[in-house]
mmCIF file as Biopython writes it, N, C-alpha, C and O atoms, coordinates in Angstrom:
data_model
#
loop_
_atom_site.group_PDB
_atom_site.id
_atom_site.type_symbol
_atom_site.label_atom_id
_atom_site.label_alt_id
_atom_site.label_comp_id
_atom_site.label_asym_id
_atom_site.label_entity_id
_atom_site.label_seq_id
_atom_site.pdbx_PDB_ins_code
_atom_site.Cartn_x
_atom_site.Cartn_y
_atom_site.Cartn_z
_atom_site.occupancy
_atom_site.B_iso_or_equiv
_atom_site.auth_seq_id
_atom_site.auth_asym_id
_atom_site.pdbx_PDB_model_num
ATOM 1   N N  . MET A ? 1  ? -44.630 30.496  4.509   1.0 0.0 1  A 1 
ATOM 2   C CA . MET A ? 1  ? -43.463 30.156  4.573   1.0 0.0 1  A 1 
ATOM 3   C C  . MET A ? 1  ? -42.625 28.603  4.054   1.0 0.0 1  A 1 
ATOM 4   O O  . MET A ? 1  ? -43.215 27.640  4.543   1.0 0.0 1  A 1 
ATOM 5   N N  . ALA A ? 2  ? -41.786 28.319  3.458   1.0 0.0 2  A 1 
ATOM 6   C CA . ALA A ? 2  ? -41.621 27.220  3.329   1.0 0.0 2  A 1 
ATOM 7   C C  . ALA A ? 2  ? -41.323 26.355  4.554   1.0 0.0 2  A 1 
ATOM 8   O O  . ALA A ? 2  ? -41.034 26.941  5.597   1.0 0.0 2  A 1 
ATOM 9   N N  . GLN A ? 3  ? -41.370 24.829  4.530   1.0 0.0 3  A 1 
ATOM 10  C CA . GLN A ? 3  ? -41.086 24.175  5.755   1.0 0.0 3  A 1 
ATOM 11  C C  . GLN A ? 3  ? -39.799 23.912  5.630   1.0 0.0 3  A 1 
ATOM 12  O O  . GLN A ? 3  ? -39.236 23.946  4.536   1.0 0.0 3  A 1 
ATOM 13  N N  . GLU A ? 4  ? -39.183 23.611  6.776   1.0 0.0 4  A 1 
ATOM 14  C CA . GLU A ? 4  ? -38.133 23.062  6.709   1.0 0.0 4  A 1 
ATOM 15  C C  . GLU A ? 4  ? -37.709 21.830  6.972   1.0 0.0 4  A 1 
ATOM 16  O O  . GLU A ? 4  ? -38.060 21.476  8.098   1.0 0.0 4  A 1 
ATOM 17  N N  . LYS A ? 5  ? -36.677 20.491  5.989   1.0 0.0 5  A 1 
ATOM 18  C CA . LYS A ? 5  ? -36.787 19.713  5.864   1.0 0.0 5  A 1 
ATOM 19  C C  . LYS A ? 5  ? -36.459 19.467  6.883   1.0 0.0 5  A 1 
ATOM 20  O O  . LYS A ? 5  ? -35.738 20.352  7.344   1.0 0.0 5  A 1 
ATOM 21  N N  . SER A ? 6  ? -36.693 18.332  7.792   1.0 0.0 6  A 1 
ATOM 22  C CA . SER A ? 6  ? -35.694 17.847  8.759   1.0 0.0 6  A 1 
ATOM 23  C C  . SER A ? 6  ? -33.858 16.773  8.435   1.0 0.0 6  A 1 
ATOM 24  O O  . SER A ? 6  ? -33.870 15.619  8.009   1.0 0.0 6  A 1 
ATOM 25  N N  . ARG A ? 7  ? -33.189 17.167  8.607   1.0 0.0 7  A 1 
ATOM 26  C CA . ARG A ? 7  ? -31.418 16.560  8.264   1.0 0.0 7  A 1 
ATOM 27  C C  . ARG A ? 7  ? -31.539 15.414  8.928   1.0 0.0 7  A 1 
ATOM 28  O O  . ARG A ? 7  ? -32.202 15.617  9.945   1.0 0.0 7  A 1 
ATOM 29  N N  . MET A ? 8  ? -31.183 14.224  8.820   1.0 0.0 8  A 1 
ATOM 30  C CA . MET A ? 8  ? -30.977 12.826  9.664   1.0 0.0 8  A 1 
ATOM 31  C C  . MET A ? 8  ? -29.467 13.100  9.119   1.0 0.0 8  A 1 
ATOM 32  O O  . MET A ? 8  ? -29.104 13.679  8.095   1.0 0.0 8  A 1 
ATOM 33  N N  . PRO A ? 9  ? -28.624 12.411  10.280  1.0 0.0 9  A 1 
ATOM 34  C CA . PRO A ? 9  ? -27.619 12.103  10.193  1.0 0.0 9  A 1 
ATOM 35  C C  . PRO A ? 9  ? -26.889 11.360  9.262   1.0 0.0 9  A 1 
ATOM 36  O O  . PRO A ? 9  ? -27.107 10.176  9.519   1.0 0.0 9  A 1 
ATOM 37  N N  . MET A ? 10 ? -25.944 11.486  8.074   1.0 0.0 10 A 1 
ATOM 38  C CA . MET A ? 10 ? -25.356 9.752   7.608   1.0 0.0 10 A 1 
ATOM 39  C C  . MET A ? 10 ? -24.701 8.859   8.222   1.0 0.0 10 A 1 
ATOM 40  O O  . MET A ? 10 ? -23.662 9.118   8.829   1.0 0.0 10 A 1 
ATOM 41  N N  . SER A ? 11 ? -25.165 7.805   8.155   1.0 0.0 11 A 1 
ATOM 42  C CA . SER A ? 11 ? -24.337 6.435   8.921   1.0 0.0 11 A 1 
ATOM 43  C C  . SER A ? 11 ? -23.308 6.410   8.317   1.0 0.0 11 A 1 
ATOM 44  O O  . SER A ? 11 ? -22.482 6.515   9.223   1.0 0.0 11 A 1 
ATOM 45  N N  . THR A ? 12 ? -22.651 6.328   7.201   1.0 0.0 12 A 1 
ATOM 46  C CA . THR A ? 12 ? -21.594 5.724   7.343   1.0 0.0 12 A 1 
ATOM 47  C C  . THR A ? 12 ? -20.752 6.697   6.181   1.0 0.0 12 A 1 
ATOM 48  O O  . THR A ? 12 ? -19.762 6.280   5.581   1.0 0.0 12 A 1 
ATOM 49  N N  . ALA A ? 13 ? -21.349 8.094   5.983   1.0 0.0 13 A 1 
ATOM 50  C CA . ALA A ? 13 ? -20.594 8.945   5.178   1.0 0.0 13 A 1 
ATOM 51  C C  . ALA A ? 13 ? -20.216 8.741   3.898   1.0 0.0 13 A 1 
ATOM 52  O O  . ALA A ? 13 ? -20.019 9.803   3.309   1.0 0.0 13 A 1 
ATOM 53  N N  . GLY A ? 14 ? -19.998 7.526   3.084   1.0 0.0 14 A 1 
ATOM 54  C CA . GLY A ? 14 ? -20.132 7.206   2.027   1.0 0.0 14 A 1 
ATOM 55  C C  . GLY A ? 14 ? -18.792 6.043   2.090   1.0 0.0 14 A 1 
ATOM 56  O O  . GLY A ? 14 ? -18.074 5.666   1.165   1.0 0.0 14 A 1 
ATOM 57  N N  . ILE A ? 15 ? -18.780 5.806   2.976   1.0 0.0 15 A 1 
ATOM 58  C CA . ILE A ? 15 ? -17.347 5.245   3.811   1.0 0.0 15 A 1 
ATOM 59  C C  . ILE A ? 15 ? -18.318 3.263   3.820   1.0 0.0 15 A 1 
ATOM 60  O O  . ILE A ? 15 ? -19.310 2.814   4.394   1.0 0.0 15 A 1 
ATOM 61  N N  . THR A ? 16 ? -17.302 2.698   2.866   1.0 0.0 16 A 1 
ATOM 62  C CA . THR A ? 16 ? -18.439 1.334   2.433   1.0 0.0 16 A 1 
ATOM 63  C C  . THR A ? 16 ? -16.747 0.290   2.568   1.0 0.0 16 A 1 
ATOM 64  O O  . THR A ? 16 ? -15.733 0.185   1.878   1.0 0.0 16 A 1 
ATOM 65  N N  . SER A ? 17 ? -17.214 -0.254  3.763   1.0 0.0 17 A 1 
ATOM 66  C CA . SER A ? 17 ? -16.048 -1.762  4.232   1.0 0.0 17 A 1 
ATOM 67  C C  . SER A ? 17 ? -16.417 -2.741  3.734   1.0 0.0 17 A 1 
ATOM 68  O O  . SER A ? 17 ? -17.636 -2.657  3.583   1.0 0.0 17 A 1 
ATOM 69  N N  . TYR A ? 18 ? -15.959 -3.850  3.306   1.0 0.0 18 A 1 
ATOM 70  C CA . TYR A ? 18 ? -15.634 -5.046  2.991   1.0 0.0 18 A 1 
ATOM 71  C C  . TYR A ? 18 ? -15.082 -5.953  3.665   1.0 0.0 18 A 1 
ATOM 72  O O  . TYR A ? 18 ? -13.853 -5.920  3.729   1.0 0.0 18 A 1 
ATOM 73  N N  . PHE A ? 19 ? -15.912 -7.175  4.460   1.0 0.0 19 A 1 
ATOM 74  C CA . PHE A ? 19 ? -14.328 -8.050  4.548   1.0 0.0 19 A 1 
ATOM 75  C C  . PHE A ? 19 ? -13.945 -7.569  5.521   1.0 0.0 19 A 1 
ATOM 76  O O  . PHE A ? 19 ? -12.752 -7.267  5.470   1.0 0.0 19 A 1 
ATOM 77  N N  . GLU A ? 20 ? -14.637 -7.266  6.782   1.0 0.0 20 A 1 
ATOM 78  C CA . GLU A ? 20 ? -13.727 -6.286  7.790   1.0 0.0 20 A 1 
ATOM 79  C C  . GLU A ? 20 ? -12.721 -7.634  8.664   1.0 0.0 20 A 1 
ATOM 80  O O  . GLU A ? 20 ? -11.548 -7.502  9.012   1.0 0.0 20 A 1 
ATOM 81  N N  . GLU A ? 21 ? -13.629 -8.944  8.870   1.0 0.0 21 A 1 
ATOM 82  C CA . GLU A ? 21 ? -13.037 -9.672  9.655   1.0 0.0 21 A 1 
ATOM 83  C C  . GLU A ? 21 ? -12.118 -11.033 9.205   1.0 0.0 21 A 1 
ATOM 84  O O  . GLU A ? 21 ? -11.817 -12.172 9.560   1.0 0.0 21 A 1 
ATOM 85  N N  . TYR A ? 22 ? -11.876 -9.832  7.955   1.0 0.0 22 A 1 
ATOM 86  C CA . TYR A ? 22 ? -11.025 -10.801 7.084   1.0 0.0 22 A 1 
ATOM 87  C C  . TYR A ? 22 ? -8.905  -10.911 7.357   1.0 0.0 22 A 1 
ATOM 88  O O  . TYR A ? 22 ? -8.179  -9.967  7.045   1.0 0.0 22 A 1 
ATOM 89  N N  . LYS A ? 23 ? -8.359  -12.245 7.966   1.0 0.0 23 A 1 
ATOM 90  C CA . LYS A ? 23 ? -7.215  -12.048 8.126   1.0 0.0 23 A 1 
ATOM 91  C C  . LYS A ? 23 ? -5.892  -12.624 7.181   1.0 0.0 23 A 1 
ATOM 92  O O  . LYS A ? 23 ? -5.497  -13.783 7.054   1.0 0.0 23 A 1 
ATOM 93  N N  . SER A ? 24 ? -5.512  -11.706 6.741   1.0 0.0 24 A 1 
ATOM 94  C CA . SER A ? 24 ? -4.403  -12.254 5.510   1.0 0.0 24 A 1 
ATOM 95  C C  . SER A ? 24 ? -3.501  -13.183 6.504   1.0 0.0 24 A 1 
ATOM 96  O O  . SER A ? 24 ? -3.080  -12.899 7.626   1.0 0.0 24 A 1 
ATOM 97  N N  . LYS A ? 25 ? -3.310  -14.558 5.632   1.0 0.0 25 A 1 
ATOM 98  C CA . LYS A ? 25 ? -2.099  -15.262 6.075   1.0 0.0 25 A 1 
ATOM 99  C C  . LYS A ? 25 ? -0.724  -14.936 6.038   1.0 0.0 25 A 1 
ATOM 100 O O  . LYS A ? 25 ? 0.078   -15.639 6.654   1.0 0.0 25 A 1 
ATOM 101 N N  . ILE A ? 26 ? -0.350  -13.922 5.368   1.0 0.0 26 A 1 
ATOM 102 C CA . ILE A ? 26 ? 0.646   -13.463 4.881   1.0 0.0 26 A 1 
ATOM 103 C C  . ILE A ? 26 ? 0.770   -12.347 5.408   1.0 0.0 26 A 1 
ATOM 104 O O  . ILE A ? 26 ? 0.160   -11.500 4.756   1.0 0.0 26 A 1 
ATOM 105 N N  . GLU A ? 27 ? 1.647   -11.648 6.936   1.0 0.0 27 A 1 
ATOM 106 C CA . GLU A ? 27 ? 1.859   -10.925 7.041   1.0 0.0 27 A 1 
ATOM 107 C C  . GLU A ? 27 ? 3.248   -10.546 7.097   1.0 0.0 27 A 1 
ATOM 108 O O  . GLU A ? 27 ? 3.963   -11.491 7.427   1.0 0.0 27 A 1 
ATOM 109 N N  . PHE A ? 28 ? 3.997   -9.221  6.830   1.0 0.0 28 A 1 
ATOM 110 C CA . PHE A ? 28 ? 5.033   -8.314  7.341   1.0 0.0 28 A 1 
ATOM 111 C C  . PHE A ? 28 ? 5.311   -7.549  8.377   1.0 0.0 28 A 1 
ATOM 112 O O  . PHE A ? 28 ? 4.270   -7.138  8.889   1.0 0.0 28 A 1 
ATOM 113 N N  . LYS A ? 29 ? 6.343   -7.150  8.950   1.0 0.0 29 A 1 
ATOM 114 C CA . LYS A ? 29 ? 6.086   -5.884  9.710   1.0 0.0 29 A 1 
ATOM 115 C C  . LYS A ? 29 ? 6.766   -4.812  9.159   1.0 0.0 29 A 1 
ATOM 116 O O  . LYS A ? 29 ? 7.470   -5.138  8.204   1.0 0.0 29 A 1 
ATOM 117 N N  . PRO A ? 30 ? 6.785   -3.485  9.489   1.0 0.0 30 A 1 
ATOM 118 C CA . PRO A ? 30 ? 7.405   -2.526  9.183   1.0 0.0 30 A 1 
ATOM 119 C C  . PRO A ? 30 ? 8.669   -2.962  8.572   1.0 0.0 30 A 1 
ATOM 120 O O  . PRO A ? 30 ? 8.777   -3.284  7.389   1.0 0.0 30 A 1 
ATOM 121 N N  . GLY A ? 31 ? 9.413   -2.957  9.248   1.0 0.0 31 A 1 
ATOM 122 C CA . GLY A ? 31 ? 10.547  -3.336  9.377   1.0 0.0 31 A 1 
ATOM 123 C C  . GLY A ? 31 ? 11.250  -4.199  8.193   1.0 0.0 31 A 1 
ATOM 124 O O  . GLY A ? 31 ? 12.280  -3.928  7.576   1.0 0.0 31 A 1 
ATOM 125 N N  . HIS A ? 32 ? 10.565  -5.088  8.088   1.0 0.0 32 A 1 
ATOM 126 C CA . HIS A ? 32 ? 10.830  -6.259  6.935   1.0 0.0 32 A 1 
ATOM 127 C C  . HIS A ? 32 ? 10.723  -5.719  5.286   1.0 0.0 32 A 1 
ATOM 128 O O  . HIS A ? 32 ? 11.307  -6.242  4.337   1.0 0.0 32 A 1 
ATOM 129 N N  . ILE A ? 33 ? 9.795   -4.506  5.232   1.0 0.0 33 A 1 
ATOM 130 C CA . ILE A ? 33 ? 9.503   -4.182  3.930   1.0 0.0 33 A 1 
ATOM 131 C C  . ILE A ? 33 ? 10.509  -3.212  4.041   1.0 0.0 33 A 1 
ATOM 132 O O  . ILE A ? 33 ? 11.234  -3.160  3.048   1.0 0.0 33 A 1 
ATOM 133 N N  . ILE A ? 34 ? 10.834  -2.266  5.131   1.0 0.0 34 A 1 
ATOM 134 C CA . ILE A ? 34 ? 11.966  -1.219  4.835   1.0 0.0 34 A 1 
ATOM 135 C C  . ILE A ? 34 ? 13.138  -2.044  4.296   1.0 0.0 34 A 1 
ATOM 136 O O  . ILE A ? 34 ? 13.575  -1.822  3.167   1.0 0.0 34 A 1 
ATOM 137 N N  . ILE A ? 35 ? 13.534  -2.773  4.901   1.0 0.0 35 A 1 
ATOM 138 C CA . ILE A ? 35 ? 14.545  -3.865  4.682   1.0 0.0 35 A 1 
ATOM 139 C C  . ILE A ? 35 ? 15.022  -4.310  2.928   1.0 0.0 35 A 1 
ATOM 140 O O  . ILE A ? 35 ? 15.977  -3.981  2.224   1.0 0.0 35 A 1 
ATOM 141 N N  . PHE A ? 36 ? 13.761  -5.247  2.699   1.0 0.0 36 A 1 
ATOM 142 C CA . PHE A ? 36 ? 13.640  -5.340  1.742   1.0 0.0 36 A 1 
ATOM 143 C C  . PHE A ? 36 ? 13.729  -4.822  0.411   1.0 0.0 36 A 1 
ATOM 144 O O  . PHE A ? 36 ? 14.059  -5.435  -0.605  1.0 0.0 36 A 1 
ATOM 145 N N  . SER A ? 37 ? 13.231  -3.031  0.593   1.0 0.0 37 A 1 
ATOM 146 C CA . SER A ? 37 ? 13.254  -2.313  -0.526  1.0 0.0 37 A 1 
ATOM 147 C C  . SER A ? 37 ? 14.414  -2.105  -0.278  1.0 0.0 37 A 1 
ATOM 148 O O  . SER A ? 37 ? 15.086  -2.207  -1.304  1.0 0.0 37 A 1 
ATOM 149 N N  . VAL A ? 38 ? 15.316  -1.724  1.069   1.0 0.0 38 A 1 
ATOM 150 C CA . VAL A ? 38 ? 16.826  -1.610  0.585   1.0 0.0 38 A 1 
ATOM 151 C C  . VAL A ? 38 ? 17.653  -2.189  0.002   1.0 0.0 38 A 1 
ATOM 152 O O  . VAL A ? 38 ? 18.553  -1.737  -0.706  1.0 0.0 38 A 1 
ATOM 153 N N  . ILE A ? 39 ? 17.337  -3.501  0.328   1.0 0.0 39 A 1 
ATOM 154 C CA . ILE A ? 39 ? 17.858  -4.482  -0.946  1.0 0.0 39 A 1 
ATOM 155 C C  . ILE A ? 39 ? 17.782  -4.668  -2.359  1.0 0.0 39 A 1 
ATOM 156 O O  . ILE A ? 39 ? 18.574  -4.993  -3.243  1.0 0.0 39 A 1 
ATOM 157 N N  . VAL A ? 40 ? 16.525  -4.345  -2.285  1.0 0.0 40 A 1 
ATOM 158 C CA . VAL A ? 40 ? 15.838  -3.944  -3.916  1.0 0.0 40 A 1 
ATOM 159 C C  . VAL A ? 40 ? 16.721  -2.954  -4.698  1.0 0.0 40 A 1 
ATOM 160 O O  . VAL A ? 40 ? 17.351  -3.272  -5.708  1.0 0.0 40 A 1 
ATOM 161 N N  . VAL A ? 41 ? 16.715  -1.913  -4.229  1.0 0.0 41 A 1 
ATOM 162 C CA . VAL A ? 41 ? 17.636  -0.674  -4.284  1.0 0.0 41 A 1 
ATOM 163 C C  . VAL A ? 41 ? 19.239  -0.768  -4.524  1.0 0.0 41 A 1 
ATOM 164 O O  . VAL A ? 41 ? 19.776  -0.281  -5.519  1.0 0.0 41 A 1 
ATOM 165 N N  . LEU A ? 42 ? 19.864  -1.380  -3.605  1.0 0.0 42 A 1 
ATOM 166 C CA . LEU A ? 42 ? 20.843  -1.990  -3.865  1.0 0.0 42 A 1 
ATOM 167 C C  . LEU A ? 42 ? 21.651  -2.658  -5.155  1.0 0.0 42 A 1 
ATOM 168 O O  . LEU A ? 42 ? 22.671  -2.408  -5.798  1.0 0.0 42 A 1 
ATOM 169 N N  . ILE A ? 43 ? 20.380  -3.859  -5.154  1.0 0.0 43 A 1 
ATOM 170 C CA . ILE A ? 43 ? 20.495  -4.585  -6.206  1.0 0.0 43 A 1 
ATOM 171 C C  . ILE A ? 43 ? 20.275  -3.783  -7.346  1.0 0.0 43 A 1 
ATOM 172 O O  . ILE A ? 43 ? 20.927  -4.217  -8.296  1.0 0.0 43 A 1 
ATOM 173 N N  . VAL A ? 44 ? 19.448  -2.534  -7.689  1.0 0.0 44 A 1 
ATOM 174 C CA . VAL A ? 44 ? 19.322  -1.970  -8.604  1.0 0.0 44 A 1 
ATOM 175 C C  . VAL A ? 44 ? 20.820  -0.782  -9.337  1.0 0.0 44 A 1 
ATOM 176 O O  . VAL A ? 44 ? 21.502  -0.544  -10.334 1.0 0.0 44 A 1 
ATOM 177 N N  . ILE A ? 45 ? 20.620  -0.493  -8.263  1.0 0.0 45 A 1 
ATOM 178 C CA . ILE A ? 45 ? 21.869  0.171   -8.191  1.0 0.0 45 A 1 
ATOM 179 C C  . ILE A ? 45 ? 23.403  -0.738  -9.090  1.0 0.0 45 A 1 
ATOM 180 O O  . ILE A ? 45 ? 24.009  -0.260  -10.050 1.0 0.0 45 A 1 
ATOM 181 N N  . ALA A ? 46 ? 23.610  -1.665  -8.631  1.0 0.0 46 A 1 
ATOM 182 C CA . ALA A ? 46 ? 24.834  -2.750  -8.731  1.0 0.0 46 A 1 
ATOM 183 C C  . ALA A ? 46 ? 24.291  -2.861  -10.264 1.0 0.0 46 A 1 
ATOM 184 O O  . ALA A ? 46 ? 25.154  -2.715  -11.129 1.0 0.0 46 A 1 
ATOM 185 N N  . LEU A ? 47 ? 23.377  -3.027  -10.558 1.0 0.0 47 A 1 
ATOM 186 C CA . LEU A ? 47 ? 22.997  -3.267  -11.949 1.0 0.0 47 A 1 
ATOM 187 C C  . LEU A ? 47 ? 24.069  -2.390  -12.904 1.0 0.0 47 A 1 
ATOM 188 O O  . LEU A ? 47 ? 25.010  -2.542  -13.682 1.0 0.0 47 A 1 
ATOM 189 N N  . HIS A ? 48 ? 23.263  -1.396  -12.292 1.0 0.0 48 A 1 
ATOM 190 C CA . HIS A ? 48 ? 23.219  -0.048  -13.111 1.0 0.0 48 A 1 
ATOM 191 C C  . HIS A ? 48 ? 24.991  -0.254  -13.464 1.0 0.0 48 A 1 
ATOM 192 O O  . HIS A ? 48 ? 25.406  -0.259  -14.623 1.0 0.0 48 A 1 
ATOM 193 N N  . ILE A ? 49 ? 25.690  -0.377  -12.534 1.0 0.0 49 A 1 
ATOM 194 C CA . ILE A ? 49 ? 27.546  -0.188  -11.997 1.0 0.0 49 A 1 
ATOM 195 C C  . ILE A ? 49 ? 27.881  -1.357  -13.174 1.0 0.0 49 A 1 
ATOM 196 O O  . ILE A ? 49 ? 28.503  -1.150  -14.215 1.0 0.0 49 A 1 
ATOM 197 N N  . TRP A ? 50 ? 27.346  -2.538  -12.762 1.0 0.0 50 A 1 
ATOM 198 C CA . TRP A ? 50 ? 27.864  -3.114  -13.109 1.0 0.0 50 A 1 
ATOM 199 C C  . TRP A ? 50 ? 27.545  -4.571  -14.195 1.0 0.0 50 A 1 
ATOM 200 O O  . TRP A ? 50 ? 28.261  -5.529  -14.488 1.0 0.0 50 A 1 
ATOM 201 N N  . GLY A ? 51 ? 26.254  -4.225  -14.557 1.0 0.0 51 A 1 
ATOM 202 C CA . GLY A ? 51 ? 25.297  -4.713  -14.462 1.0 0.0 51 A 1 
ATOM 203 C C  . GLY A ? 51 ? 25.428  -5.334  -16.090 1.0 0.0 51 A 1 
ATOM 204 O O  . GLY A ? 51 ? 24.878  -6.384  -16.421 1.0 0.0 51 A 1 
ATOM 205 N N  . SER A ? 52 ? 26.493  -4.249  -17.300 1.0 0.0 52 A 1 
ATOM 206 C CA . SER A ? 52 ? 26.642  -4.710  -18.534 1.0 0.0 52 A 1 
ATOM 207 C C  . SER A ? 52 ? 27.870  -5.629  -18.449 1.0 0.0 52 A 1 
ATOM 208 O O  . SER A ? 52 ? 27.977  -6.488  -19.324 1.0 0.0 52 A 1 
ATOM 209 N N  . SER A ? 53 ? 28.801  -5.547  -17.500 1.0 0.0 53 A 1 
ATOM 210 C CA . SER A ? 53 ? 29.351  -6.925  -17.695 1.0 0.0 53 A 1 
ATOM 211 C C  . SER A ? 53 ? 29.098  -8.281  -17.014 1.0 0.0 53 A 1 
ATOM 212 O O  . SER A ? 53 ? 29.918  -9.188  -17.160 1.0 0.0 53 A 1 
ATOM 213 N N  . PHE A ? 54 ? 27.826  -8.471  -16.165 1.0 0.0 54 A 1 
ATOM 214 C CA . PHE A ? 54 ? 27.610  -9.636  -16.355 1.0 0.0 54 A 1 
ATOM 215 C C  . PHE A ? 54 ? 26.455  -10.438 -17.225 1.0 0.0 54 A 1 
ATOM 216 O O  . PHE A ? 54 ? 26.213  -11.645 -17.241 1.0 0.0 54 A 1 
ATOM 217 N N  . LEU A ? 55 ? 25.921  -9.518  -17.835 1.0 0.0 55 A 1 
ATOM 218 C CA . LEU A ? 55 ? 25.595  -9.525  -19.242 1.0 0.0 55 A 1 
ATOM 219 C C  . LEU A ? 55 ? 26.227  -9.649  -21.111 1.0 0.0 55 A 1 
ATOM 220 O O  . LEU A ? 55 ? 25.764  -9.644  -22.252 1.0 0.0 55 A 1 
ATOM 221 N N  . GLY A ? 56 ? 27.306  -9.732  -20.529 1.0 0.0 56 A 1 
ATOM 222 C CA . GLY A ? 56 ? 28.305  -9.124  -21.455 1.0 0.0 56 A 1 
ATOM 223 C C  . GLY A ? 56 ? 27.527  -8.421  -22.749 1.0 0.0 56 A 1 
ATOM 224 O O  . GLY A ? 56 ? 27.682  -8.927  -23.861 1.0 0.0 56 A 1 
ATOM 225 N N  . LEU A ? 57 ? 26.877  -7.511  -22.621 1.0 0.0 57 A 1 
ATOM 226 C CA . LEU A ? 57 ? 26.856  -6.411  -23.504 1.0 0.0 57 A 1 
ATOM 227 C C  . LEU A ? 57 ? 28.123  -5.001  -23.558 1.0 0.0 57 A 1 
ATOM 228 O O  . LEU A ? 57 ? 27.999  -4.090  -24.377 1.0 0.0 57 A 1 
#
């Protein structure tokens, strides 16, 4: 009969992480990102509506 191979558990399961203790100097709260996104969307909509008159096209 064939010998049964012993199976060892994978230690990291293919997940590699680098710079675990790195802390960014710039941090944003999720609410600030949502507000910034809404402002950008409003600017894009305003430019689609009134942009040609602002740019003289």
